[in-house]
ZADO-1210 file (C-alpha; in nm, 4 decimals, padded with zeros to 6 digits):
<atoms>
<atom x="-13.4903" y="04.4399" z="-27.7530" code="MET" pos="1"/>
<atom x="-13.1596" y="04.6549" z="-27.7807" code="PHE" pos="2"/>
<atom x="-13.1645" y="05.0143" z="-27.9031" code="ARG" pos="3"/>
<atom x="-12.8257" y="05.1626" z="-27.9424" code="GLN" pos="4"/>
<atom x="-12.8166" y="05.5003" z="-27.8345" code="GLU" pos="5"/>
<atom x="-12.4347" y="05.5974" z="-27.8816" code="THR" pos="6"/>
<atom x="-12.1118" y="05.4416" z="-28.0250" code="ASP" pos="7"/>
<atom x="-11.9386" y="05.4381" z="-27.7303" code="SER" pos="8"/>
<atom x="-11.8660" y="05.0521" z="-27.6177" code="ARG" pos="9"/>
<atom x="-11.8252" y="04.9773" z="-27.2240" code="VAL" pos="10"/>
<atom x="-11.6380" y="04.6706" z="-27.1105" code="ALA" pos="11"/>
<atom x="-11.7147" y="04.5194" z="-26.7919" code="VAL" pos="12"/>
<atom x="-11.4295" y="04.3146" z="-26.6530" code="LEU" pos="13"/>
<atom x="-11.5126" y="03.9649" z="-26.5087" code="ILE" pos="14"/>
<atom x="-11.2766" y="03.8052" z="-26.2749" code="ALA" pos="15"/>
<atom x="-11.3131" y="03.4827" z="-26.0976" code="PRO" pos="16"/>
<atom x="-11.4841" y="03.5224" z="-25.7882" code="GLY" pos="17"/>
<atom x="-11.6147" y="03.8290" z="-25.8775" code="LEU" pos="18"/>
<atom x="-11.9518" y="03.9751" z="-25.6878" code="GLU" pos="19"/>
<atom x="-12.2053" y="03.8889" z="-25.9931" code="GLU" pos="20"/>
<atom x="-12.4310" y="04.1618" z="-25.8743" code="ILE" pos="21"/>
<atom x="-12.1929" y="04.4686" z="-25.9319" code="GLU" pos="22"/>
<atom x="-12.1431" y="04.3224" z="-26.2761" code="GLY" pos="23"/>
<atom x="-12.4314" y="04.2069" z="-26.4176" code="LEU" pos="24"/>
<atom x="-12.6520" y="04.4965" z="-26.2870" code="THR" pos="25"/>
<atom x="-12.4277" y="04.7480" z="-26.5150" code="VAL" pos="26"/>
<atom x="-12.4747" y="04.4989" z="-26.8301" code="VAL" pos="27"/>
<atom x="-12.8476" y="04.5037" z="-26.7711" code="ASP" pos="28"/>
<atom x="-12.8860" y="04.8819" z="-26.7207" code="LEU" pos="29"/>
<atom x="-12.6682" y="04.9700" z="-26.9848" code="LEU" pos="30"/>
<atom x="-12.8531" y="04.7507" z="-27.2157" code="PHE" pos="31"/>
<atom x="-13.1737" y="04.9300" z="-27.1165" code="ARG" pos="32"/>
<atom x="-13.0346" y="05.2478" z="-27.1958" code="ALA" pos="33"/>
<atom x="-12.8930" y="05.1393" z="-27.5291" code="GLY" pos="34"/>
<atom x="-12.5321" y="05.1622" z="-27.4448" code="ILE" pos="35"/>
<atom x="-12.3049" y="04.8750" z="-27.5961" code="PRO" pos="36"/>
<atom x="-12.1521" y="04.6523" z="-27.3144" code="CYS" pos="37"/>
<atom x="-11.9473" y="04.3406" z="-27.3263" code="ASP" pos="38"/>
<atom x="-11.8388" y="04.1036" z="-27.0553" code="THR" pos="39"/>
<atom x="-11.4904" y="04.0477" z="-27.0735" code="VAL" pos="40"/>
<atom x="-11.3052" y="03.7415" z="-26.8953" code="ALA" pos="41"/>
<atom x="-10.9496" y="03.8539" z="-26.7679" code="ILE" pos="42"/>
<atom x="-10.8936" y="03.4779" z="-26.8117" code="THR" pos="43"/>
<atom x="-10.8705" y="03.2569" z="-27.1198" code="PRO" pos="44"/>
<atom x="-11.1840" y="03.0951" z="-27.0371" code="ASP" pos="45"/>
<atom x="-11.4835" y="03.2775" z="-27.1337" code="ARG" pos="46"/>
<atom x="-11.6843" y="03.1135" z="-26.8557" code="GLU" pos="47"/>
<atom x="-11.6259" y="03.2335" z="-26.5042" code="VAL" pos="48"/>
<atom x="-11.7619" y="03.1572" z="-26.1963" code="THR" pos="49"/>
<atom x="-11.8562" y="03.4285" z="-25.9312" code="SER" pos="50"/>
<atom x="-11.7985" y="03.4499" z="-25.5639" code="SER" pos="51"/>
<atom x="-12.1415" y="03.2925" z="-25.5095" code="HIS" pos="52"/>
<atom x="-12.0782" y="02.9878" z="-25.7901" code="GLU" pos="53"/>
<atom x="-12.2883" y="03.1745" z="-26.0173" code="VAL" pos="54"/>
<atom x="-12.1173" y="03.0729" z="-26.3679" code="THR" pos="55"/>
<atom x="-12.1314" y="03.3921" z="-26.6322" code="ILE" pos="56"/>
<atom x="-12.0379" y="03.3392" z="-26.9709" code="VAL" pos="57"/>
<atom x="-11.8379" y="03.6205" z="-27.1281" code="CYS" pos="58"/>
<atom x="-11.8902" y="03.7621" z="-27.4736" code="LYS" pos="59"/>
<atom x="-11.4999" y="03.8091" z="-27.4775" code="ARG" pos="60"/>
<atom x="-11.1679" y="03.7146" z="-27.3092" code="SER" pos="61"/>
<atom x="-10.8529" y="03.9584" z="-27.2878" code="ILE" pos="62"/>
<atom x="-10.6985" y="03.6467" z="-27.4139" code="ALA" pos="63"/>
<atom x="-10.8731" y="03.6030" z="-27.7688" code="ASP" pos="64"/>
<atom x="-10.7052" y="03.6699" z="-28.0835" code="GLU" pos="65"/>
<atom x="-10.7329" y="04.0334" z="-28.1636" code="GLY" pos="66"/>
<atom x="-10.8535" y="04.1538" z="-27.8358" code="PHE" pos="67"/>
<atom x="-10.8022" y="04.5386" z="-27.7563" code="SER" pos="68"/>
<atom x="-10.9013" y="04.7560" z="-27.4904" code="PHE" pos="69"/>
<atom x="-10.9013" y="05.0060" z="-27.7470" code="ALA" pos="70"/>
<atom x="-11.2475" y="04.8705" z="-27.8527" code="ASP" pos="71"/>
<atom x="-11.4023" y="05.0092" z="-27.5384" code="TYR" pos="72"/>
<atom x="-11.4513" y="05.3723" z="-27.4158" code="ASP" pos="73"/>
<atom x="-11.5098" y="05.2568" z="-27.0470" code="MET" pos="74"/>
<atom x="-11.3773" y="04.9961" z="-26.8110" code="LEU" pos="75"/>
<atom x="-11.5813" y="04.8808" z="-26.5543" code="VAL" pos="76"/>
<atom x="-11.4156" y="04.6991" z="-26.2349" code="LEU" pos="77"/>
<atom x="-11.6607" y="04.4870" z="-26.0410" code="PRO" pos="78"/>
<atom x="-11.5658" y="04.3906" z="-25.7103" code="GLY" pos="79"/>
<atom x="-11.5935" y="04.0869" z="-25.4702" code="GLY" pos="80"/>
<atom x="-11.3437" y="03.8769" z="-25.3115" code="ILE" pos="81"/>
<atom x="-11.1149" y="03.6856" z="-25.4600" code="PRO" pos="82"/>
<atom x="-11.2629" y="03.8942" z="-25.7738" code="GLY" pos="83"/>
<atom x="-11.0917" y="04.1917" z="-25.6765" code="THR" pos="84"/>
<atom x="-10.7297" y="04.0435" z="-25.6229" code="PRO" pos="85"/>
<atom x="-10.7927" y="03.8499" z="-25.9301" code="ASN" pos="86"/>
<atom x="-10.8552" y="04.1943" z="-26.1086" code="LEU" pos="87"/>
<atom x="-10.5612" y="04.3528" z="-25.9397" code="ARG" pos="88"/>
<atom x="-10.3401" y="04.0425" z="-26.0374" code="ALA" pos="89"/>
<atom x="-10.4153" y="04.1079" z="-26.3987" code="CYS" pos="90"/>
<atom x="-10.1301" y="04.3158" z="-26.5434" code="GLU" pos="91"/>
<atom x="-10.2448" y="04.4053" z="-26.8723" code="PRO" pos="92"/>
<atom x="-10.5531" y="04.5466" z="-26.7390" code="LEU" pos="93"/>
<atom x="-10.4058" y="04.7563" z="-26.4528" code="CYS" pos="94"/>
<atom x="-10.1396" y="04.8818" z="-26.7070" code="SER" pos="95"/>
<atom x="-10.4448" y="04.9659" z="-26.9205" code="GLU" pos="96"/>
<atom x="-10.6582" y="05.1257" z="-26.6081" code="VAL" pos="97"/>
<atom x="-10.3441" y="05.3416" z="-26.4990" code="SER" pos="98"/>
<atom x="-10.2939" y="05.4775" z="-26.8608" code="ALA" pos="99"/>
<atom x="-10.6868" y="05.5512" z="-26.8894" code="ARG" pos="100"/>
<atom x="-10.7413" y="05.7351" z="-26.5993" code="VAL" pos="101"/>
<atom x="-10.3823" y="05.9632" z="-26.6868" code="ALA" pos="102"/>
<atom x="-10.5260" y="06.0253" z="-27.0148" code="ALA" pos="103"/>
<atom x="-10.8682" y="06.1560" z="-26.8757" code="GLY" pos="104"/>
<atom x="-11.0792" y="05.8454" z="-27.0192" code="ARG" pos="105"/>
<atom x="-11.3292" y="05.6900" z="-26.7938" code="PRO" pos="106"/>
<atom x="-11.2964" y="05.4191" z="-26.5750" code="VAL" pos="107"/>
<atom x="-11.5525" y="05.2876" z="-26.2789" code="ALA" pos="108"/>
<atom x="-11.5170" y="05.0555" z="-25.9845" code="ALA" pos="109"/>
<atom x="-11.7225" y="04.9267" z="-25.7490" code="ILE" pos="110"/>
<atom x="-11.7217" y="04.7595" z="-25.3861" code="CYS" pos="111"/>
<atom x="-11.3508" y="04.6361" z="-25.3018" code="ALA" pos="112"/>
<atom x="-11.2478" y="04.7392" z="-25.6917" code="ALA" pos="113"/>
<atom x="-11.1771" y="05.0875" z="-25.6194" code="PRO" pos="114"/>
<atom x="-10.9055" y="04.9959" z="-25.3693" code="SER" pos="115"/>
<atom x="-10.6994" y="04.8448" z="-25.7052" code="ILE" pos="116"/>
<atom x="-10.7401" y="05.2389" z="-25.8472" code="LEU" pos="117"/>
<atom x="-10.5807" y="05.3660" z="-25.5041" code="ALA" pos="118"/>
<atom x="-10.3099" y="05.0884" z="-25.5063" code="GLU" pos="119"/>
<atom x="-10.2188" y="05.2285" z="-25.8554" code="LEU" pos="120"/>
<atom x="-10.1970" y="05.5774" z="-25.7384" code="GLY" pos="121"/>
<atom x="-10.4800" y="05.6758" z="-25.9664" code="LEU" pos="122"/>
<atom x="-10.7094" y="05.8196" z="-25.6437" code="LEU" pos="123"/>
<atom x="-10.4394" y="06.0769" z="-25.5250" code="THR" pos="124"/>
<atom x="-10.6398" y="06.3785" z="-25.4346" code="GLY" pos="125"/>
<atom x="-10.9857" y="06.2444" z="-25.5930" code="ARG" pos="126"/>
<atom x="-11.3135" y="06.2118" z="-25.4225" code="ARG" pos="127"/>
<atom x="-11.4030" y="05.8625" z="-25.4075" code="ALA" pos="128"/>
<atom x="-11.5692" y="05.5759" z="-25.2297" code="THR" pos="129"/>
<atom x="-11.5651" y="05.1915" z="-25.1829" code="SER" pos="130"/>
<atom x="-11.6756" y="04.9264" z="-24.9568" code="ASN" pos="131"/>
<atom x="-11.6525" y="04.9976" z="-24.6051" code="PRO" pos="132"/>
<atom x="-11.4060" y="04.7291" z="-24.5549" code="GLY" pos="133"/>
<atom x="-11.1702" y="04.8696" z="-24.8209" code="PHE" pos="134"/>
<atom x="-11.1964" y="05.2442" z="-24.7549" code="GLN" pos="135"/>
<atom x="-10.9021" y="05.2337" z="-24.5497" code="HIS" pos="136"/>
<atom x="-10.7105" y="05.1397" z="-24.8461" code="VAL" pos="137"/>
<atom x="-10.8393" y="05.4374" z="-25.0527" code="LEU" pos="138"/>
<atom x="-10.7595" y="05.7076" z="-24.7423" code="ALA" pos="139"/>
<atom x="-10.4032" y="05.5328" z="-24.7094" code="GLU" pos="140"/>
<atom x="-10.3310" y="05.6195" z="-25.0899" code="HIS" pos="141"/>
<atom x="-10.4518" y="05.9738" z="-25.0972" code="GLY" pos="142"/>
<atom x="-10.8177" y="05.9718" z="-25.1596" code="ALA" pos="143"/>
<atom x="-11.0305" y="06.2348" z="-25.0374" code="GLU" pos="144"/>
<atom x="-11.2703" y="05.9857" z="-24.8907" code="LEU" pos="145"/>
<atom x="-11.6664" y="06.0074" z="-24.8846" code="LEU" pos="146"/>
<atom x="-11.7650" y="05.7090" z="-24.6999" code="PRO" pos="147"/>
<atom x="-12.1392" y="05.7868" z="-24.6854" code="ASP" pos="148"/>
<atom x="-12.1639" y="05.8559" z="-25.0442" code="GLU" pos="149"/>
<atom x="-12.3257" y="05.5360" z="-25.2503" code="PRO" pos="150"/>
<atom x="-12.1907" y="05.6785" z="-25.5621" code="VAL" pos="151"/>
<atom x="-11.9116" y="05.9238" z="-25.6355" code="VAL" pos="152"/>
<atom x="-11.8070" y="06.0757" z="-25.9844" code="VAL" pos="153"/>
<atom x="-11.4873" y="06.2613" z="-25.9955" code="ASP" pos="154"/>
<atom x="-11.3993" y="06.3860" z="-26.3387" code="GLY" pos="155"/>
<atom x="-11.3374" y="06.0446" z="-26.5329" code="ASN" pos="156"/>
<atom x="-11.3615" y="05.8342" z="-26.2293" code="VAL" pos="157"/>
<atom x="-11.6588" y="05.6593" z="-26.0886" code="ILE" pos="158"/>
<atom x="-11.6534" y="05.4668" z="-25.7737" code="THR" pos="159"/>
<atom x="-11.9353" y="05.2963" z="-25.5596" code="SER" pos="160"/>
<atom x="-11.9789" y="05.1141" z="-25.2423" code="GLN" pos="161"/>
<atom x="-12.1091" y="04.7704" z="-25.3282" code="GLY" pos="162"/>
<atom x="-12.3832" y="04.5292" z="-25.4316" code="ALA" pos="163"/>
<atom x="-12.6397" y="04.7514" z="-25.2589" code="GLY" pos="164"/>
<atom x="-12.5464" y="05.0285" z="-25.4499" code="THR" pos="165"/>
<atom x="-12.5261" y="04.8932" z="-25.8231" code="ALA" pos="166"/>
<atom x="-12.7889" y="05.0274" z="-25.9517" code="MET" pos="167"/>
<atom x="-12.6992" y="05.4037" z="-25.8588" code="LEU" pos="168"/>
<atom x="-12.3558" y="05.2977" z="-26.0050" code="PHE" pos="169"/>
<atom x="-12.4567" y="05.1797" z="-26.3301" code="ALA" pos="170"/>
<atom x="-12.7069" y="05.4955" z="-26.3470" code="LEU" pos="171"/>
<atom x="-12.4078" y="05.7089" z="-26.3056" code="GLU" pos="172"/>
<atom x="-12.2613" y="05.5435" z="-26.6136" code="ILE" pos="173"/>
<atom x="-12.5571" y="05.5886" z="-26.7958" code="VAL" pos="174"/>
<atom x="-12.5436" y="05.9504" z="-26.6991" code="ARG" pos="175"/>
<atom x="-12.1813" y="05.9660" z="-26.8274" code="HIS" pos="176"/>
<atom x="-12.3081" y="05.8590" z="-27.1834" code="TYR" pos="177"/>
<atom x="-12.6522" y="05.9842" z="-27.2271" code="LEU" pos="178"/>
<atom x="-12.7457" y="06.2349" z="-26.9686" code="GLY" pos="179"/>
<atom x="-13.0353" y="06.2816" z="-26.7010" code="ASP" pos="180"/>
<atom x="-13.3257" y="06.2170" z="-26.9323" code="ASP" pos="181"/>
<atom x="-13.1763" y="05.8631" z="-26.9989" code="ALA" pos="182"/>
<atom x="-13.1468" y="05.7963" z="-26.6186" code="VAL" pos="183"/>
<atom x="-13.4942" y="05.8772" z="-26.5620" code="GLU" pos="184"/>
<atom x="-13.6181" y="05.6473" z="-26.8292" code="ARG" pos="185"/>
<atom x="-13.4188" y="05.3469" z="-26.7012" code="VAL" pos="186"/>
<atom x="-13.4877" y="05.4218" z="-26.3330" code="ARG" pos="187"/>
<atom x="-13.8593" y="05.4315" z="-26.4450" code="ALA" pos="188"/>
<atom x="-13.8113" y="05.1141" z="-26.6272" code="GLY" pos="189"/>
<atom x="-13.6621" y="04.9437" z="-26.3236" code="VAL" pos="190"/>
<atom x="-13.9203" y="05.1118" z="-26.0825" code="VAL" pos="191"/>
<atom x="-13.6302" y="05.2506" z="-25.8904" code="LEU" pos="192"/>
</atoms>
């Protein structure tokens, strides 16, 4: 049963071909922590198929009438192939991510998705990590790469390595909103 602990709302952006563990783990742990979170399709269709052919029915779509990124405090970008290139090709999303990082608002990306932040010039001079296959993109765009860290927090930007680090990534989002006690409560609840 959901017990809301904050008025802040998080959007997990769902693109065709995403790595479902990276998206749904965030949704699950935020639910457990009491942080409102919506799955948001970047396509007009709310049914999105992941890279492993799992169909996710999203709560909202960026094409919905009345949709606004302003409804969300944080945007979360899951990785996956072709999920990451599909996110990168979504101009409204990339514009919003750029504006948010510039304004000091929180953005989180995991696996290949931190490469989007790098390509947009948002990781220059920032500590970050990503899936090992995409770390060169971060380095080429001026990030201070921490290749062995599962999750890196640099100010308002959270990055992580991949499916195996998804719980740790989600817990850093929990920490951002609710602090260490909530992280420990959720960790205990999932036996991590």
